[in-house]
KENUBA-746604 format. One record per residue (C-alpha): residue number from 0; residue in one letter; y, z, x negated. Coordinates in Angstrom, 2 decimals. Layout:
! KENUBA-746604
NUM, A, Y, Z, X
...
***
This chain:
! KENUBA-746604
0, X, 22.60, 14.97, -9.04
1, X, 19.43, 16.77, -7.74
2, X, 17.49, 15.20, -4.93
3, X, 17.25, 17.27, -1.60
4, X, 14.95, 15.08, 0.42
5, X, 13.68, 12.07, -1.39
6, X, 10.92, 12.20, -3.85
7, X, 9.08, 9.42, -5.72
8, X, 7.95, 7.83, -2.61
9, X, 10.24, 8.57, 0.00
10, X, 10.56, 11.73, 1.97
11, X, 7.40, 13.68, 2.27
12, X, 6.13, 17.11, 3.42
13, X, 4.20, 19.17, 5.86
14, X, 4.37, 17.94, 9.29
15, X, 6.61, 19.97, 11.79
16, X, 8.01, 22.00, 8.75
17, X, 11.33, 21.08, 7.31
18, X, 11.94, 18.47, 6.03
19, X, 9.24, 16.77, 8.09
20, X, 10.52, 17.69, 11.57
21, X, 11.66, 15.38, 14.40
22, X, 15.42, 16.70, 14.11
23, X, 15.39, 15.43, 10.46
24, X, 13.60, 12.26, 11.32
25, X, 16.26, 11.36, 13.97
26, X, 18.91, 12.24, 11.33
27, X, 17.40, 9.81, 8.99
28, X, 17.38, 7.18, 11.70
29, X, 21.12, 7.71, 12.24
30, X, 21.97, 7.81, 8.61
31, X, 20.04, 4.93, 7.59
32, X, 21.13, 2.91, 10.63
33, X, 24.92, 3.71, 9.74
34, X, 24.45, 2.48, 6.05
35, X, 22.75, -0.90, 7.15
36, X, 24.90, -1.47, 10.07
37, X, 27.11, -4.22, 8.50
38, X, 28.54, -6.96, 10.58
39, X, 28.94, -7.70, 14.34
40, X, 25.17, -9.28, 14.82
41, X, 22.49, -7.05, 16.49
42, X, 20.87, -5.10, 13.77
43, X, 17.09, -4.79, 13.67
44, X, 14.77, -2.08, 12.20
45, X, 10.98, -2.36, 12.03
46, X, 8.75, 0.93, 12.07
47, X, 5.08, 1.10, 11.19
48, X, 2.87, 4.17, 10.63
49, X, -0.34, 5.17, 9.80
50, X, -2.76, 7.32, 12.04
51, X, -1.57, 10.60, 11.53
52, X, -1.18, 12.83, 14.56
53, X, 2.24, 13.62, 13.76
54, X, 3.06, 9.88, 13.59
55, X, 3.89, 9.65, 17.35
56, X, 6.40, 12.76, 17.12
57, X, 8.27, 11.29, 14.14
58, X, 8.24, 7.64, 15.39
59, X, 9.82, 8.66, 18.57
60, X, 12.38, 10.79, 16.60
61, X, 13.38, 7.68, 14.35
62, X, 13.58, 5.49, 17.26
63, X, 16.00, 7.90, 18.90
64, X, 18.01, 7.86, 15.69
65, X, 18.15, 4.30, 15.11
66, X, 18.99, 3.41, 18.69
67, X, 21.59, 5.98, 18.74
68, X, 23.14, 4.20, 15.75
69, X, 23.11, 1.00, 17.49
70, X, 20.05, -0.73, 16.05
71, X, 17.32, -2.40, 17.82
72, X, 13.77, -1.23, 16.91
73, X, 10.57, -3.16, 16.61
74, X, 7.54, -0.83, 16.87
75, X, 4.60, -2.11, 14.85
76, X, 2.20, 0.79, 15.45
77, X, -0.70, 1.52, 12.81
78, X, -0.18, -0.89, 9.92
79, X, -0.35, -0.87, 6.15
80, X, 2.74, -0.09, 4.27
81, X, 2.78, -3.60, 2.51
82, X, 2.73, -5.22, 5.94
83, X, 5.97, -3.35, 6.96
84, X, 7.47, -4.56, 3.70
85, X, 6.52, -8.05, 4.63
86, X, 7.44, -7.81, 8.30
87, X, 10.76, -6.34, 7.45
88, X, 11.62, -9.79, 5.85
89, X, 9.70, -11.88, 8.28
90, X, 11.51, -10.60, 11.20
91, X, 14.85, -10.70, 9.55
92, X, 15.18, -6.95, 9.79
93, X, 17.72, -5.08, 8.19
94, X, 15.75, -2.10, 7.28
95, X, 11.97, -1.36, 7.45
96, X, 10.35, 2.14, 7.83
97, X, 6.66, 3.28, 7.15
98, X, 5.70, 6.74, 8.50
99, X, 2.97, 7.77, 6.16
100, X, 2.10, 10.51, 3.56
101, X, -0.19, 7.87, 1.73
102, X, -3.33, 9.65, 0.22
103, X, -2.16, 13.13, 1.40
104, X, -4.19, 15.01, 4.19
105, X, -3.27, 14.52, 7.93
106, X, -1.13, 17.70, 7.96
107, X, 1.47, 16.04, 5.71
108, X, 3.54, 12.93, 6.84
109, X, 6.38, 11.10, 5.20
110, X, 9.15, 8.54, 5.51
111, X, 9.29, 5.36, 3.36
112, X, 12.35, 3.11, 3.56
113, X, 12.64, -0.63, 2.73
114, X, 15.62, -2.80, 2.66
115, X, 16.00, -6.33, 4.28
116, X, 14.51, -7.84, 1.19
117, X, 11.23, -5.80, 1.53
118, X, 11.66, -3.66, -1.54
119, X, 12.01, 0.06, -1.43
120, X, 15.52, 1.40, -1.51
121, X, 17.28, 2.24, -4.81
122, X, 18.13, 5.63, -6.02
123, X, 21.79, 4.98, -5.34
124, X, 20.88, 4.16, -1.64
125, X, 18.74, 7.30, -1.30
126, X, 21.62, 9.48, -2.53
127, X, 24.09, 7.99, 0.01
128, X, 21.42, 8.67, 2.81
129, X, 21.09, 12.20, 1.49
130, X, 24.89, 12.76, 1.53
131, X, 24.89, 11.56, 5.21
132, X, 21.88, 13.62, 6.23
133, X, 24.08, 16.82, 5.26
134, X, 27.25, 15.61, 7.08
135, X, 28.14, 15.75, 10.59
136, X, 26.91, 12.54, 12.23
137, X, 28.48, 12.57, 15.57
138, X, 31.17, 10.00, 14.23
139, X, 28.44, 7.49, 13.32
140, X, 27.01, 7.23, 16.86
141, X, 27.20, 3.70, 18.67
142, X, 29.24, 3.52, 21.82
143, X, 27.25, 3.69, 25.15
144, X, 27.26, -0.09, 25.51
145, X, 26.09, -0.57, 21.82
146, X, 23.03, 1.81, 22.05
147, X, 19.92, -0.18, 20.64
148, X, 16.75, -1.04, 22.29
149, X, 13.20, -0.54, 21.53
150, X, 10.09, -2.66, 21.82
151, X, 6.44, -2.75, 20.80
152, X, 5.54, -5.89, 18.46
153, X, 2.48, -7.76, 19.49
154, X, 0.05, -9.46, 16.92
155, X, 1.75, -8.01, 13.79
156, X, -1.50, -7.22, 12.12
157, X, -2.61, -10.81, 12.38
158, X, 0.52, -12.01, 10.77
159, X, -0.56, -9.84, 8.01
160, X, -4.06, -11.00, 7.66
161, X, -2.87, -14.47, 7.62
162, X, -0.34, -13.56, 4.71
163, X, -3.15, -11.76, 2.78
164, X, -5.69, -14.53, 3.19
165, X, -2.94, -17.09, 1.71
166, X, -2.88, -15.20, -1.60
167, X, -6.31, -17.14, -2.29
168, X, -6.84, -20.78, -2.89
169, X, -7.83, -22.40, 0.28
170, X, -11.27, -23.32, -1.20
171, X, -12.06, -19.61, -2.11
172, X, -14.38, -18.01, 0.30
173, X, -16.18, -14.62, 0.14
174, X, -19.59, -16.04, 1.45
175, X, -22.58, -14.60, -0.20
176, X, -20.73, -11.26, -0.98
177, X, -21.79, -8.21, 0.87
178, X, -18.67, -5.75, 0.87
179, X, -18.60, -2.14, 1.87
180, X, -15.02, -1.02, 2.65
181, X, -13.55, 2.34, 3.25
182, X, -10.42, 2.34, 5.27
183, X, -9.73, 6.06, 4.91
184, X, -9.49, 6.43, 8.85
185, X, -5.84, 4.99, 8.00
186, X, -3.62, 2.17, 8.52
187, X, -5.94, -0.53, 7.35
188, X, -8.77, 0.39, 9.80
189, X, -8.38, -2.88, 11.81
190, X, -6.79, -5.40, 9.34
191, X, -8.93, -4.86, 6.28
192, X, -12.55, -5.37, 7.65
193, X, -11.14, -8.34, 9.75
194, X, -9.57, -10.22, 6.83
195, X, -12.67, -9.93, 4.86
196, X, -14.78, -11.08, 7.70
197, X, -12.68, -14.01, 8.21
198, X, -13.04, -14.90, 4.62
199, X, -16.72, -15.22, 5.17
200, X, -17.96, -11.74, 3.69
201, X, -20.85, -9.62, 5.02
202, X, -18.83, -6.53, 5.75
203, X, -19.99, -3.06, 6.10
204, X, -17.18, -0.85, 7.18
205, X, -16.58, 3.22, 7.06
206, X, -13.49, 5.24, 7.57
207, X, -12.41, 3.05, 10.48
208, X, -12.60, 5.59, 13.36
209, X, -9.19, 7.13, 13.17
210, X, -8.69, 10.34, 15.61
211, X, -5.27, 11.63, 14.13
212, X, -6.51, 14.30, 11.92
213, X, -9.22, 12.56, 9.62
214, X, -7.03, 10.30, 7.58
215, X, -8.11, 10.68, 3.99
216, X, -10.61, 13.46, 4.87
217, X, -13.78, 12.84, 2.73
218, X, -12.98, 9.23, 2.48
219, X, -10.53, 6.58, 1.10
220, X, -9.59, 6.00, -2.64
221, X, -8.97, 9.62, -3.27
222, X, -12.61, 10.67, -1.98
223, X, -14.76, 7.70, -2.96
224, X, -18.09, 9.40, -2.80
225, X, -18.73, 8.28, 0.73
226, X, -18.31, 4.60, -0.29
227, X, -20.55, 5.23, -3.52
228, X, -23.43, 6.25, -1.27
229, X, -22.85, 3.43, 1.23
230, X, -22.84, 1.00, -1.63
231, X, -26.29, 2.07, -2.63
232, X, -27.47, 2.41, 1.00
233, X, -26.68, -1.27, 2.04
234, X, -27.08, -2.77, -1.46
235, X, -23.43, -4.04, -1.48
236, X, -22.14, -6.14, -4.05
237, X, -18.72, -4.25, -4.15
238, X, -17.09, -1.41, -2.40
239, X, -13.35, -1.29, -1.62
240, X, -11.60, 1.85, -1.00
241, X, -8.13, 1.92, 0.40
242, X, -5.84, 5.03, 0.91
243, X, -4.13, 6.19, 4.17
244, X, -1.45, 3.58, 4.16
245, X, -3.44, 0.95, 2.11
246, X, -1.03, 0.54, -0.58
247, X, -3.62, 1.51, -2.97
248, X, -7.10, 0.51, -3.81
249, X, -10.01, 1.73, -5.89
250, X, -13.17, -0.48, -6.57
251, X, -16.78, 0.63, -6.54
252, X, -19.20, -1.54, -8.34
253, X, -22.81, -2.47, -7.38
254, X, -24.14, 0.48, -9.22
255, X, -21.85, 2.99, -7.33
256, X, -19.45, 3.43, -10.38
257, X, -15.84, 3.76, -9.76
258, X, -13.43, 1.14, -11.25
259, X, -9.75, 2.48, -11.41
260, X, -6.48, 0.86, -11.28
261, X, -6.22, 0.29, -15.03
262, X, -9.34, -1.76, -15.14
263, X, -8.18, -3.85, -12.11
264, X, -4.86, -4.52, -13.64
265, X, -6.67, -5.80, -16.84
266, X, -8.97, -7.87, -14.57
267, X, -6.08, -9.58, -12.92
268, X, -3.78, -9.61, -15.85
269, X, -6.47, -11.33, -18.03
270, X, -7.34, -13.90, -15.48
271, X, -3.94, -14.90, -14.55
272, X, -2.90, -15.26, -18.36
273, X, -5.84, -17.63, -18.57
274, X, -4.77, -19.67, -15.80
275, X, -1.11, -19.50, -17.02
276, X, 0.13, -17.67, -13.95
277, X, 0.86, -14.57, -15.64
278, X, 4.61, -14.04, -16.24
279, X, 6.52, -11.53, -18.55
280, X, 3.86, -11.86, -21.35
281, X, 1.90, -8.81, -20.03
282, X, 1.79, -6.19, -17.22
283, X, 3.75, -3.09, -16.25
284, X, 2.32, 0.12, -15.83
285, X, 3.44, 3.87, -15.75
286, X, 3.06, 6.41, -18.51
287, X, -0.27, 7.71, -17.15
288, X, -2.22, 4.44, -17.73
289, X, -4.93, 4.71, -20.19
290, X, -4.29, 4.10, -23.88
291, X, -7.46, 1.90, -23.69
292, X, -5.58, -0.42, -21.37
293, X, -2.77, -0.99, -23.82
294, X, -5.11, -1.74, -26.73
295, X, -6.99, -4.23, -24.65
296, X, -3.94, -6.16, -23.64
297, X, -2.68, -6.08, -27.41
298, X, -6.03, -7.68, -28.36
299, X, -5.33, -10.56, -25.74
300, X, -1.83, -10.88, -27.10
301, X, -0.26, -9.29, -24.21
302, X, 1.86, -6.32, -23.81
303, X, 1.99, -3.27, -21.77
304, X, 5.28, -2.03, -20.41
305, X, 5.41, 1.58, -19.35
306, X, 7.70, 3.29, -16.74
307, X, 8.16, 6.54, -15.06
308, X, 5.43, 7.54, -12.48
309, X, 6.01, 5.88, -9.10
310, X, 5.20, 2.30, -7.98
311, X, 9.09, 1.96, -7.29
312, X, 9.84, 2.13, -10.95
313, X, 7.11, -0.37, -11.71
314, X, 8.51, -2.79, -9.42
315, X, 12.01, -2.41, -10.71
316, X, 10.79, -2.85, -14.13
317, X, 9.09, -6.24, -13.09
318, X, 11.91, -7.49, -11.24
319, X, 14.26, -6.73, -14.14
320, X, 12.04, -8.47, -16.82
321, X, 10.20, -11.02, -14.96
322, X, 6.77, -9.46, -14.58
323, X, 4.28, -10.45, -11.76
324, X, 1.66, -8.02, -12.40
325, X, 1.95, -4.23, -12.47
326, X, 0.78, -0.92, -11.04
327, X, -0.44, 2.53, -11.52
328, X, -3.95, 3.87, -12.50
329, X, -4.18, 5.27, -9.02
330, X, -4.60, 2.03, -7.71
331, X, -1.29, 0.86, -6.70
332, X, -1.36, -2.84, -7.70
333, X, 1.76, -4.78, -7.45
334, X, 1.57, -8.70, -7.48
335, X, 5.24, -9.92, -6.91
336, X, 3.88, -13.48, -6.35
337, X, 2.71, -12.23, -2.97
338, X, 4.69, -9.06, -2.11
339, X, 7.16, -6.41, -2.80
340, X, 5.15, -3.37, -2.97
341, X, 1.67, -2.12, -3.67
342, X, -0.99, -3.92, -1.65
343, X, -4.54, -2.64, -1.80
344, X, -5.89, -5.46, 0.24
345, X, -4.19, -8.12, -1.64
346, X, -5.36, -6.67, -5.05
347, X, -8.92, -6.44, -3.80
348, X, -8.79, -10.06, -2.73
349, X, -7.73, -11.07, -6.26
350, X, -10.62, -9.16, -7.73
351, X, -12.95, -10.72, -5.42
352, X, -11.60, -14.08, -6.45
353, X, -12.35, -13.36, -10.11
354, X, -15.94, -12.15, -9.15
355, X, -16.54, -15.43, -7.26
356, X, -15.15, -17.55, -10.17
357, X, -17.07, -15.95, -12.80
358, X, -20.24, -15.56, -10.90
359, X, -21.16, -12.30, -12.49
360, X, -21.73, -8.83, -11.20
361, X, -18.70, -6.48, -10.41
362, X, -19.83, -4.12, -13.16
363, X, -19.42, -6.88, -15.55
364, X, -16.28, -8.55, -14.36
365, X, -14.41, -5.36, -13.76
366, X, -15.17, -3.42, -17.11
367, X, -12.65, -4.92, -19.30
368, X, -12.25, -2.05, -21.95
369, X, -13.57, 1.25, -22.66
370, X, -11.09, 3.92, -21.58
371, X, -9.75, 6.41, -24.12
372, X, -10.82, 10.10, -23.05
373, X, -8.06, 11.25, -20.83
374, X, -7.71, 14.62, -19.08
375, X, -5.27, 15.25, -16.22
376, X, -4.76, 18.85, -14.91
377, X, -2.28, 20.38, -12.49
378, X, -0.52, 23.77, -12.46
379, X, 1.03, 24.85, -9.14
380, X, 4.35, 26.58, -9.21
381, X, 6.62, 28.24, -6.64
382, X, 9.95, 28.13, -8.24
383, X, 12.08, 27.79, -11.22
384, X, 11.78, 25.11, -14.23
385, X, 8.61, 26.21, -16.16
386, X, 9.07, 23.21, -18.48
387, X, 12.44, 24.52, -19.67
388, X, 10.95, 27.70, -20.85
389, X, 11.05, 28.09, -24.76
390, X, 7.39, 29.11, -25.04
391, X, 6.24, 26.01, -23.02
392, X, 8.61, 23.64, -24.91
393, X, 7.18, 25.00, -28.33
394, X, 3.58, 24.58, -26.92
395, X, 4.40, 20.87, -25.93
396, X, 5.81, 20.27, -29.30
397, X, 2.76, 21.64, -31.10
398, X, 0.43, 19.61, -28.80
399, X, 2.15, 16.35, -29.61
400, X, 2.10, 16.88, -33.46
401, X, -1.70, 17.74, -33.03
402, X, -2.35, 14.37, -31.28
403, X, -0.29, 12.38, -33.64
404, X, -0.54, 8.59, -33.26
405, X, -3.95, 8.90, -32.05
406, X, -3.28, 9.90, -28.74
407, X, -0.59, 10.56, -25.91
408, X, 0.73, 13.37, -24.01
409, X, 2.46, 13.25, -20.55
410, X, 3.80, 16.39, -18.92
411, X, 5.81, 15.96, -15.67
412, X, 6.60, 17.67, -12.35
413, X, 5.00, 16.01, -9.37
414, X, 7.33, 14.01, -7.29
415, X, 5.64, 15.04, -4.04
416, X, 4.27, 18.47, -4.42
417, X, 5.12, 21.78, -6.33
418, X, 2.75, 20.82, -9.29
419, X, 3.17, 20.34, -13.06
420, X, 0.86, 17.54, -14.20
421, X, -0.48, 17.90, -17.71
422, X, -2.15, 14.77, -19.09
423, X, -3.46, 14.01, -22.50
424, X, -5.62, 11.14, -24.10
425, X, -6.93, 10.41, -27.42
426, X, -10.06, 9.35, -29.40
427, X, -11.35, 12.89, -29.84
428, X, -12.35, 14.27, -26.34
429, X, -12.81, 17.82, -27.65
430, X, -9.33, 17.82, -28.83
431, X, -7.96, 16.49, -25.63
432, X, -9.65, 19.11, -23.56
433, X, -8.44, 21.65, -25.88
434, X, -4.85, 20.68, -25.67
435, X, -4.80, 20.41, -21.88
436, X, -6.56, 23.59, -21.25
437, X, -4.13, 25.18, -23.76
438, X, -1.02, 23.92, -21.95
439, X, -2.40, 24.74, -18.77
440, X, -2.78, 28.37, -19.74
441, X, 0.70, 28.56, -21.23
442, X, 2.57, 27.07, -18.27
443, X, 0.34, 29.27, -15.93
444, X, 1.18, 32.36, -17.89
445, X, 5.11, 31.64, -17.49
446, X, 4.59, 30.75, -13.85
447, X, 2.84, 34.21, -13.27
448, X, 5.64, 35.97, -15.17
449, X, 8.37, 34.25, -13.40
450, X, 6.71, 35.22, -9.89
***
């Protein structure tokens, strides 16, 4: 069945434009509250958000929905997504909500949902929510005497900071490291610099002055240029770039070079394997991860299991097959020994622990393999299903045959935007560029004709 509201990471869209309207946010509160209202005890929901202007609007609407369904609401304020997952469990809540559009610009917003175990909801639960959203919800409202209450939670960021710090052995400190961190003017603007400082680092912070409209604006993991400049400027040993809700991280080495999620997973996976901490015999990544990572792991006697794009699918595979390291090239790193979802700060701390243990520069520690030439381009479309066109399907088949066993081709619709993503990789950079550009032209022509 086709999804009407949920994408690969919750519900997302342009603020104050359907579906990201206060009306739908309230209905989500009622629908989710109805599903998780089970038993006679007082039911709880925790709601966190990032720093977007629209967060105030959506937060209040969701409070109205959840309390109308009879749930008590704990408001966390601006806090990272992984902290919401952690606090959902810690506060014994029935459901957790993060209001965020992650790395998207401030004009967008989204709703991410977690169950009482701190994991994102299954496809089946999301479909049940969608069915309720399109139904008459009046019958689901609580009696007047059972309406829920809402209250602000104090000290929640400090609970998360302590949890993050505990992922390191007690004898590991960050003394002697100068760390530049870019908080993307987002949810981690308080917690991340404070956690690093408490661990002993000399911290230089940028992207920590949110005003409601500057989240991810020329900063953060999707725009690391400012961090690269800052690393050079202050001669930092390492740069850490988080995204708007801090569930992903990108590293900048002492030379200002970017280190992506594939390299970070290689570092953590190899280190944990050496310490006999790695489970599952390897790591889990998506179809977008570089072929170089797969070859590196194979040389170490480790496996790479691939999933569909989306950290929820990575987590699902990790849980079903007993892996404890997984993630995405974009910097979503999931370490299930410590949490239930991607956590940019915790992943960065594991990298810093490796740097301290090895006593070598970040450029050396974090360059574990030579990436295979890879190119990703997007084609925007306004309607229809361009990937089902006969001409497009034939062009894809021809491209796959040309790459053969020396490369990979991944073509998929975005789960959050009206885009077709075309990615190819292989040992011959010229061949990769030719294939991607050719497919972009074919898909673009089909899109134009359809329009």
